[in-house]
C-alpha atoms as a printed R data frame, in Angstrom:
    type eleno elety resid chain resno       x       y       z
1   ATOM     1    CA   MET     A     1  11.392  -7.126 -15.610
2   ATOM     2    CA   ALA     A     2   9.834  -9.764 -18.343
3   ATOM     3    CA   GLU     A     3  12.923 -11.731 -17.019
4   ATOM     4    CA   SER     A     4  11.393 -13.548 -13.945
5   ATOM     5    CA   SER     A     5   7.845 -14.466 -13.503
6   ATOM     6    CA   PRO     A     6   6.032 -12.110 -11.251
7   ATOM     7    CA   VAL     A     7   4.987 -13.532  -7.842
8   ATOM     8    CA   VAL     A     8   1.635 -11.396  -7.934
9   ATOM     9    CA   GLU     A     9  -0.133 -12.166 -11.250
10  ATOM    10    CA   ILE     A    10  -3.473 -10.431 -10.738
11  ATOM    11    CA   ARG     A    11  -5.868 -11.760 -13.978
12  ATOM    12    CA   ASN     A    12  -8.697 -10.368 -15.122
13  ATOM    13    CA   LEU     A    13  -9.572  -8.734 -11.624
14  ATOM    14    CA   SER     A    14 -13.690  -7.506 -11.125
15  ATOM    15    CA   PHE     A    15 -14.920  -6.721  -7.646
16  ATOM    16    CA   SER     A    16 -18.095  -4.898  -6.730
17  ATOM    17    CA   ARG     A    17 -19.189  -3.158  -3.263
18  ATOM    18    CA   GLY     A    18 -22.827  -3.386  -3.595
19  ATOM    19    CA   SER     A    19 -23.549  -1.988  -7.141
20  ATOM    20    CA   ARG     A    20 -20.621  -0.106  -6.987
21  ATOM    21    CA   LYS     A    21 -17.661  -1.798  -9.161
22  ATOM    22    CA   ILE     A    22 -14.209  -0.990  -7.758
23  ATOM    23    CA   PHE     A    23 -11.939  -3.005 -10.771
24  ATOM    24    CA   ASP     A    24 -12.898  -4.760 -13.723
25  ATOM    25    CA   GLY     A    25 -10.682  -6.369 -15.703
26  ATOM    26    CA   VAL     A    26  -7.727  -5.564 -14.183
27  ATOM    27    CA   ASP     A    27  -4.121  -7.157 -14.498
28  ATOM    28    CA   ILE     A    28  -1.240  -6.555 -12.859
29  ATOM    29    CA   ASP     A    29   2.119  -7.714 -12.795
30  ATOM    30    CA   ILE     A    30   4.394  -7.296  -9.306
31  ATOM    31    CA   TYR     A    31   8.115  -8.585 -10.014
32  ATOM    32    CA   ARG     A    32  10.332  -9.702  -7.270
33  ATOM    33    CA   GLY     A    33  12.938  -7.255  -5.779
34  ATOM    34    CA   LYS     A    34  10.735  -4.488  -7.286
35  ATOM    35    CA   VAL     A    35   9.298  -1.560  -5.430
36  ATOM    36    CA   THR     A    36   5.734  -1.482  -7.795
37  ATOM    37    CA   ALA     A    37   3.571   1.376  -7.335
38  ATOM    38    CA   ILE     A    38  -0.407   1.275  -7.158
39  ATOM    39    CA   MET     A    39  -1.305   5.767  -7.725
40  ATOM    40    CA   GLY     A    40  -4.608   7.048  -8.942
41  ATOM    41    CA   PRO     A    41  -7.563   8.999  -7.293
42  ATOM    42    CA   SER     A    42  -9.551   8.731  -4.552
43  ATOM    43    CA   GLY     A    43 -11.900   6.237  -3.980
44  ATOM    44    CA   THR     A    44 -10.084   4.070  -7.088
45  ATOM    45    CA   GLY     A    45  -9.467   0.894  -4.977
46  ATOM    46    CA   LYS     A    46  -5.784   0.680  -4.327
47  ATOM    47    CA   THR     A    47  -6.026  -0.094  -0.493
48  ATOM    48    CA   THR     A    48  -8.632  -3.031  -1.429
49  ATOM    49    CA   LEU     A    49  -5.989  -4.063  -4.104
50  ATOM    50    CA   LEU     A    50  -3.678  -4.539  -1.171
51  ATOM    51    CA   ARG     A    51  -6.917  -6.226   0.666
52  ATOM    52    CA   LEU     A    52  -7.506  -9.055  -1.599
53  ATOM    53    CA   ILE     A    53  -4.242  -9.852  -2.258
54  ATOM    54    CA   GLY     A    54  -3.777 -10.495   1.656
55  ATOM    55    CA   GLY     A    55  -6.754 -12.291   1.070
56  ATOM    56    CA   GLN     A    56  -9.071 -10.735   3.208
57  ATOM    57    CA   LEU     A    57 -11.260  -9.888   0.232
58  ATOM    58    CA   ARG     A    58 -12.131 -12.030  -2.322
59  ATOM    59    CA   PRO     A    59 -12.368 -11.325  -5.836
60  ATOM    60    CA   ASP     A    60 -16.141 -11.644  -7.922
61  ATOM    61    CA   THR     A    61 -14.593 -13.337 -10.837
62  ATOM    62    CA   GLY     A    62 -10.435 -13.671 -11.822
63  ATOM    63    CA   THR     A    63  -7.313 -14.752 -10.120
64  ATOM    64    CA   ILE     A    64  -5.076 -12.986  -7.580
65  ATOM    65    CA   LYS     A    65  -1.888 -16.067  -7.245
66  ATOM    66    CA   VAL     A    66   0.586 -14.955  -4.711
67  ATOM    67    CA   ASP     A    67   3.510 -17.035  -5.430
68  ATOM    68    CA   GLY     A    68   2.601 -19.673  -7.699
69  ATOM    69    CA   GLN     A    69  -0.918 -20.281  -4.971
70  ATOM    70    CA   ASN     A    70  -4.380 -18.826  -5.748
71  ATOM    71    CA   VAL     A    71  -4.799 -16.645  -2.594
72  ATOM    72    CA   PRO     A    72  -8.567 -15.951  -3.693
73  ATOM    73    CA   LYS     A    73  -8.896 -20.595  -3.715
74  ATOM    74    CA   LEU     A    74  -5.954 -21.280   0.071
75  ATOM    75    CA   ASN     A    75  -8.360 -23.299   2.588
76  ATOM    76    CA   TYR     A    76  -7.855 -21.384   5.958
77  ATOM    77    CA   HIS     A    77  -4.134 -23.084   7.178
78  ATOM    78    CA   ASP     A    78  -2.513 -22.303   3.722
79  ATOM    79    CA   LEU     A    79  -3.528 -18.063   3.921
80  ATOM    80    CA   TYR     A    80  -2.539 -18.316   7.127
81  ATOM    81    CA   ALA     A    81   0.713 -19.695   6.550
82  ATOM    82    CA   LEU     A    82   0.875 -17.208   3.128
83  ATOM    83    CA   ARG     A    83  -0.221 -14.353   5.447
84  ATOM    84    CA   LYS     A    84   2.662 -14.905   7.584
85  ATOM    85    CA   ARG     A    85   5.266 -14.356   4.656
86  ATOM    86    CA   MET     A    86   3.681 -10.942   4.093
87  ATOM    87    CA   GLY     A    87   4.393  -7.855   5.692
88  ATOM    88    CA   MET     A    88   2.015  -4.502   6.450
89  ATOM    89    CA   LEU     A    89   2.968  -1.331   7.742
90  ATOM    90    CA   PHE     A    90  -0.927   0.261   7.656
91  ATOM    91    CA   GLN     A    91  -1.751   3.683   7.533
92  ATOM    92    CA   ASN     A    92  -1.442   4.646  10.939
93  ATOM    93    CA   GLY     A    93   1.328   1.690  12.597
94  ATOM    94    CA   ALA     A    94  -1.042  -0.136  14.606
95  ATOM    95    CA   LEU     A    95   1.197  -1.129  17.237
96  ATOM    96    CA   LEU     A    96  -0.153  -2.511  20.912
97  ATOM    97    CA   THR     A    97  -0.351   0.611  22.711
98  ATOM    98    CA   ASP     A    98   0.505  -1.015  26.483
99  ATOM    99    CA   MET     A    99   3.905  -2.369  25.143
100 ATOM   100    CA   ASP     A   100   6.934  -0.636  24.783
101 ATOM   101    CA   VAL     A   101   8.445  -0.173  21.412
102 ATOM   102    CA   PHE     A   102  10.935  -3.743  21.457
103 ATOM   103    CA   ASP     A   103   7.602  -6.486  22.954
104 ATOM   104    CA   ASN     A   104   5.726  -5.090  20.051
105 ATOM   105    CA   ILE     A   105   8.358  -5.780  17.110
106 ATOM   106    CA   ALA     A   106   9.359  -9.037  19.314
107 ATOM   107    CA   PHE     A   107   5.059  -9.306  19.225
108 ATOM   108    CA   PRO     A   108   5.017 -11.738  15.820
109 ATOM   109    CA   LEU     A   109   8.476 -13.746  17.448
110 ATOM   110    CA   ARG     A   110   6.577 -14.589  19.681
111 ATOM   111    CA   GLU     A   111   3.245 -15.055  18.446
112 ATOM   112    CA   HIS     A   112   4.500 -17.635  15.345
113 ATOM   113    CA   THR     A   113   7.632 -19.119  15.644
114 ATOM   114    CA   GLN     A   114   9.870 -21.085  18.217
115 ATOM   115    CA   LEU     A   115  12.568 -18.692  19.266
116 ATOM   116    CA   ASN     A   116  14.694 -18.386  22.237
117 ATOM   117    CA   ASP     A   117  14.670 -14.928  24.397
118 ATOM   118    CA   ARG     A   118  18.226 -14.330  23.134
119 ATOM   119    CA   LEU     A   119  17.269 -14.808  19.338
120 ATOM   120    CA   ILE     A   120  14.472 -12.699  20.157
121 ATOM   121    CA   ARG     A   121  16.456 -10.044  20.943
122 ATOM   122    CA   SER     A   122  18.858  -9.798  19.025
123 ATOM   123    CA   LEU     A   123  16.772  -9.513  15.888
124 ATOM   124    CA   VAL     A   124  14.402  -7.198  17.322
125 ATOM   125    CA   LEU     A   125  17.104  -4.961  17.958
126 ATOM   126    CA   MET     A   126  18.529  -5.459  14.251
127 ATOM   127    CA   LYS     A   127  15.557  -4.383  12.955
128 ATOM   128    CA   LEU     A   128  15.757  -1.176  15.158
129 ATOM   129    CA   GLU     A   129  19.274  -0.236  14.272
130 ATOM   130    CA   ALA     A   130  17.742  -0.545  10.932
131 ATOM   131    CA   VAL     A   131  14.917   2.312  11.404
132 ATOM   132    CA   GLY     A   132  17.325   3.576  13.459
133 ATOM   133    CA   LEU     A   133  16.105   3.923  16.452
134 ATOM   134    CA   ARG     A   134  17.358   0.547  18.572
135 ATOM   135    CA   GLY     A   135  17.713   3.475  21.281
136 ATOM   136    CA   ALA     A   136  13.575   4.063  21.592
137 ATOM   137    CA   ARG     A   137  13.259  -0.042  22.405
138 ATOM   138    CA   ASP     A   138  12.162   1.213  25.771
139 ATOM   139    CA   LEU     A   139   9.769   3.575  25.333
140 ATOM   140    CA   MET     A   140   5.686   3.661  24.672
141 ATOM   141    CA   PRO     A   141   3.533   4.410  22.053
142 ATOM   142    CA   SER     A   142   2.466   7.449  23.330
143 ATOM   143    CA   GLU     A   143   6.091   8.550  24.136
144 ATOM   144    CA   LEU     A   144   7.016   8.605  20.000
145 ATOM   145    CA   SER     A   145   6.334  10.799  17.195
146 ATOM   146    CA   GLY     A   146   4.614  10.133  14.399
147 ATOM   147    CA   GLY     A   147   7.495   9.052  12.011
148 ATOM   148    CA   MET     A   148   9.104   7.570  14.931
149 ATOM   149    CA   SER     A   149   5.820   5.371  15.333
150 ATOM   150    CA   ARG     A   150   6.050   4.420  11.647
151 ATOM   151    CA   ARG     A   151   9.409   3.707  11.695
152 ATOM   152    CA   VAL     A   152   8.623   1.468  14.455
153 ATOM   153    CA   ALA     A   153   5.501  -0.547  12.704
154 ATOM   154    CA   LEU     A   154   8.104  -0.874   9.444
155 ATOM   155    CA   ALA     A   155  10.249  -2.187  12.325
156 ATOM   156    CA   ARG     A   156   7.839  -5.173  13.648
157 ATOM   157    CA   ALA     A   157   6.505  -5.983   9.671
158 ATOM   158    CA   VAL     A   158   9.947  -6.903   8.641
159 ATOM   159    CA   VAL     A   159  10.915  -8.952  11.562
160 ATOM   160    CA   MET     A   160   9.921 -12.079   9.872
161 ATOM   161    CA   ASP     A   161  11.553 -10.725   7.432
162 ATOM   162    CA   PRO     A   162   8.745 -11.791   4.672
163 ATOM   163    CA   MET     A   163   9.183 -11.861   1.256
164 ATOM   164    CA   ILE     A   164   6.466  -9.183   0.733
165 ATOM   165    CA   MET     A   165   6.229  -5.942   1.944
166 ATOM   166    CA   MET     A   166   2.715  -3.895   1.961
167 ATOM   167    CA   TYR     A   167   2.403  -0.682   2.683
168 ATOM   168    CA   ASP     A   168  -0.793   1.303   3.056
169 ATOM   169    CA   GLU     A   169  -0.719   5.012   2.901
170 ATOM   170    CA   PRO     A   170   3.689   5.283   4.407
171 ATOM   171    CA   PHE     A   171   4.207   9.060   3.976
172 ATOM   172    CA   THR     A   172   0.306  10.353   4.605
173 ATOM   173    CA   GLY     A   173   0.773  12.885   7.851
174 ATOM   174    CA   GLN     A   174   4.729  12.899   7.663
175 ATOM   175    CA   ASP     A   175   7.137  16.138   8.430
176 ATOM   176    CA   PRO     A   176   9.316  16.444   5.576
177 ATOM   177    CA   ILE     A   177  11.822  15.020   7.605
178 ATOM   178    CA   SER     A   178  10.356  11.647   8.980
179 ATOM   179    CA   MET     A   179   8.994  11.301   4.875
180 ATOM   180    CA   GLY     A   180  12.657  11.261   3.530
181 ATOM   181    CA   VAL     A   181  13.768   8.578   6.581
182 ATOM   182    CA   LEU     A   182  10.783   6.441   5.330
183 ATOM   183    CA   VAL     A   183  11.318   6.580   1.637
184 ATOM   184    CA   ARG     A   184  14.722   5.792   1.767
185 ATOM   185    CA   LEU     A   185  14.131   3.523   4.431
186 ATOM   186    CA   ILE     A   186  11.017   1.934   2.092
187 ATOM   187    CA   ARG     A   187  13.951   1.760  -0.353
188 ATOM   188    CA   THR     A   188  16.989   0.187   1.721
189 ATOM   189    CA   LEU     A   189  15.099  -2.323   3.780
190 ATOM   190    CA   ASN     A   190  13.194  -3.447  -0.081
191 ATOM   191    CA   ASP     A   191  17.009  -4.166  -1.627
192 ATOM   192    CA   ALA     A   192  19.240  -5.167   1.165
193 ATOM   193    CA   LEU     A   193  16.282  -8.029   2.654
194 ATOM   194    CA   GLY     A   194  15.570  -8.880  -0.913
195 ATOM   195    CA   LEU     A   195  12.245  -7.579  -0.151
196 ATOM   196    CA   THR     A   196   8.885  -6.962  -3.352
197 ATOM   197    CA   SER     A   197   7.514  -4.215  -1.842
198 ATOM   198    CA   ILE     A   198   4.071  -2.849  -2.687
199 ATOM   199    CA   ILE     A   199   3.605   1.153  -1.875
200 ATOM   200    CA   VAL     A   200  -0.331   2.710  -1.801
201 ATOM   201    CA   SER     A   201   0.117   6.458  -1.750
202 ATOM   202    CA   HIS     A   202  -1.249   9.931  -2.702
203 ATOM   203    CA   ASP     A   203   2.295  10.952  -2.469
204 ATOM   204    CA   ILE     A   204   3.817  11.243  -5.452
205 ATOM   205    CA   LYS     A   205   6.827  12.852  -5.783
206 ATOM   206    CA   GLU     A   206   8.334  10.366  -2.436
207 ATOM   207    CA   THR     A   207   6.781   7.475  -4.455
208 ATOM   208    CA   ALA     A   208   7.727   8.037  -7.779
209 ATOM   209    CA   ALA     A   209  10.714   8.595  -6.758
210 ATOM   210    CA   ILE     A   210  11.630   4.887  -5.529
211 ATOM   211    CA   ALA     A   211   9.108   3.241  -7.412
212 ATOM   212    CA   ASP     A   212  10.806   1.184 -10.275
213 ATOM   213    CA   HIS     A   213   7.347   0.413 -11.687
214 ATOM   214    CA   ILE     A   214   3.967   2.329 -10.781
215 ATOM   215    CA   TYR     A   215   0.451   1.494 -12.359
216 ATOM   216    CA   LEU     A   216  -1.695   4.252 -12.467
217 ATOM   217    CA   LEU     A   217  -6.039   3.302 -11.302
218 ATOM   218    CA   SER     A   218  -9.031   4.811 -12.402
219 ATOM   219    CA   GLY     A   219 -12.787   3.548 -13.218
220 ATOM   220    CA   GLY     A   220 -11.159  -0.004 -12.219
221 ATOM   221    CA   LYS     A   221  -8.860   0.318 -14.597
222 ATOM   222    CA   VAL     A   222  -4.868   0.076 -15.461
223 ATOM   223    CA   VAL     A   223  -5.319   3.313 -17.316
224 ATOM   224    CA   ALA     A   224  -1.472   3.724 -17.614
225 ATOM   225    CA   GLN     A   225   1.565   1.972 -16.321
226 ATOM   226    CA   GLY     A   226   5.552   2.119 -16.391
227 ATOM   227    CA   SER     A   227   8.412   3.479 -14.184
228 ATOM   228    CA   THR     A   228   8.972   6.759 -13.488
229 ATOM   229    CA   GLU     A   229  10.365   8.660 -16.440
230 ATOM   230    CA   GLU     A   230   7.813   6.102 -19.062
231 ATOM   231    CA   LEU     A   231   4.512   7.805 -17.616
232 ATOM   232    CA   ASN     A   232   6.154  11.659 -16.880
233 ATOM   233    CA   GLN     A   233   7.194  11.347 -21.056
234 ATOM   234    CA   SER     A   234   3.714   9.582 -21.814
235 ATOM   235    CA   ASN     A   235   1.074  10.773 -24.297
236 ATOM   236    CA   SER     A   236  -1.356   9.376 -21.965
237 ATOM   237    CA   GLU     A   237  -4.503  12.241 -20.596
238 ATOM   238    CA   TRP     A   238  -4.637   9.979 -17.827
239 ATOM   239    CA   ALA     A   239  -0.393  10.090 -16.730
240 ATOM   240    CA   GLN     A   240  -0.009  13.609 -17.576
241 ATOM   241    CA   GLN     A   241  -3.078  14.441 -15.112
242 ATOM   242    CA   PHE     A   242  -2.408  12.140 -11.711
243 ATOM   243    CA   MET     A   243   1.786  12.782 -12.085
244 ATOM   244    CA   LYS     A   244   1.599  16.098 -12.137
245 ATOM   245    CA   GLY     A   245  -1.423  17.091 -10.398
246 ATOM   246    CA   LEU     A   246  -3.509  19.045 -12.676
247 ATOM   247    CA   PRO     A   247  -7.178  19.861 -11.407
248 ATOM   248    CA   ASP     A   248  -8.999  18.687 -14.122
249 ATOM   249    CA   GLY     A   249  -8.919  15.900 -16.941
250 ATOM   250    CA   PRO     A   250  -9.596  12.478 -17.682
251 ATOM   251    CA   VAL     A   251 -10.420  12.528 -13.841
252 ATOM   252    CA   PRO     A   252 -13.117  15.684 -13.659
253 ATOM   253    CA   PHE     A   253 -13.243  18.532 -10.956
254 ATOM   254    CA   HIS     A   254 -16.909  19.194 -10.541
255 ATOM   255    CA   TYR     A   255 -18.614  16.358  -9.794
256 ATOM   256    CA   PRO     A   256 -21.406  14.879 -11.735
257 ATOM   257    CA   ALA     A   257 -24.662  17.627 -11.639
258 ATOM   258    CA   GLN     A   258 -27.316  19.638 -14.168
259 ATOM   259    CA   ASP     A   259 -25.951  22.795 -15.881
260 ATOM   260    CA   PHE     A   260 -24.914  25.733 -13.741
261 ATOM   261    CA   SER     A   261 -27.486  27.691 -15.251
262 ATOM   262    CA   ASP     A   262 -30.195  25.125 -15.312
263 ATOM   263    CA   ASP     A   263 -29.122  25.142 -11.802
264 ATOM   264    CA   LEU     A   264 -29.633  28.936 -10.922
265 ATOM   265    CA   LEU     A   265 -32.988  29.325 -13.019
266 ATOM   266    CA   ASN     A   266 -34.947  26.595 -11.189
267 ATOM   267    CA   LEU     A   267 -36.668  28.632  -8.740
268 ATOM   268    CA   ASP     A   268 -37.728  25.492  -7.160
269 ATOM   269    CA   GLY     A   269 -35.555  23.556  -6.851
270 ATOM   270    CA   ARG     A   270 -34.898  22.445  -2.929
271 ATOM   271    CA   PRO     A   271 -31.778  21.175  -1.337
272 ATOM   272    CA   ARG     A   272 -32.495  17.828  -1.071
273 ATOM   273    CA   GLY     A   273 -33.902  17.074   2.227
274 ATOM   274    CA   ALA     A   274 -35.114  20.056   3.009
275 ATOM   275    CA   ARG     A   275 -38.979  20.039   3.386
């Protein structure tokens, strides 16, 4: 991975929401042609990181470079042009409910290109074939199962042949068969189309099976990184807790509170909001 320059280069990234520090001096490199996973406990800012990469949010300090361009410094025109080279698979698929499958996938091509209808039809059918749903092109989103909806959304996300694909919790709510199909599709499409993929996910087994490199985030920092094998063999307590799903460790099971015995004996104590 060190032989090529990263497509996404994040340096000294800091970002806060009010008084809460989401990122505090984070460095991340995402390399061309690789599947990179961003993982960690809930509330660590994984989806926020995707929004920072896409320019929806601006960091407090630090740089976020995508293909050599410093995203927070881009003007509206240049940011819009860069976003057209990014694909995004949202958690809920985000299909347009009043359009059928074909028109959902054709929408980005009609919006951003001057291609004629014949070429658009060919491209849409190619992407549907790639996700195994060419026969579902006339169905409405309400007629699709959850797994089918996610696959249609994936076809739409790659129809413009993006440089980068970002996946926000792609396996959430999927049955085992649909999850297996998505896992295979993400890896196959990444390699076949020469993509650079970024996956945000809580699903350790499925994500680790296809990721070339994993970053573990916690407390605003990168607490561990490496391949799946390296993290499984790591001496890091963070890596061991997350990769093995341990209930307690550096990320505690209990929310901070006063001593339990003192709390029980505090006869004058009242629940918050009690009168």
